[in-house]
N, C-alpha and C positions, 0 to 999 in steps of 0.2 A: 248347846243351848235349849233349854226345855221350852217348848212353844205352849204347852198346856196350861189352860187357864184353871184357876179353880171357879167354883160355882157362883161365889160373889162376882167378881171379876168378869165372866161373861156375863151374867145377867145386868151389869152398870154398862156394857158395851151395847148388848141388847136394846136397854131403855132408851140408852142416847140415839141409836138409830131409829127406833120406834118415833122419838120425839122429832128426829129430822125427817121421818117420812110423813108424820101425822104432825102438823104443826099445832093444831089445836089440843095436843097432850101436856099435861102440865105433872110435875112432880107426885102431885096429891094423888094422881091416879094410878101410882104404881106402889103408894100405900096399902099393907095389909098387916094384920095382927098375927102372930105366929100359930100355923094352923088352919088360917083361912086365906090360901092362896086362890082359893076356886073364888072364894067374893071377890078379888081385886081380878082376876080372868074375866068374870062373868060382868062386872063391870066396863072392863077394856073391849068385851065382846060387844057389849050395848052401846058404847062412846064411838067404837069404830064401823058398827054396822056388820061387823064380821060372825061368822059360825065359830064353835070352840075351835073345828077343823080347820077353818081357813086361819083361825088367830094362831094355831100351834104350825101351821106350815110356814105362815110368816116368822113367826120367832124361830125356826130352825133354819131358815134361808137368809137369817142374817148375820 
């Protein structure tokens, strides 16, 4: 059995877990235009009160 997940599946799981941990996050907080992932991450940093490093560590731990 192949347990590897494609990037879309992995991101969907990470988003779901973040929404469970931080109930004030909504699907709109994860929307971004192609090539503007950094904008979305910056908005998440601000909304969560986390640094980029903290956010990345949080995502890696999910």
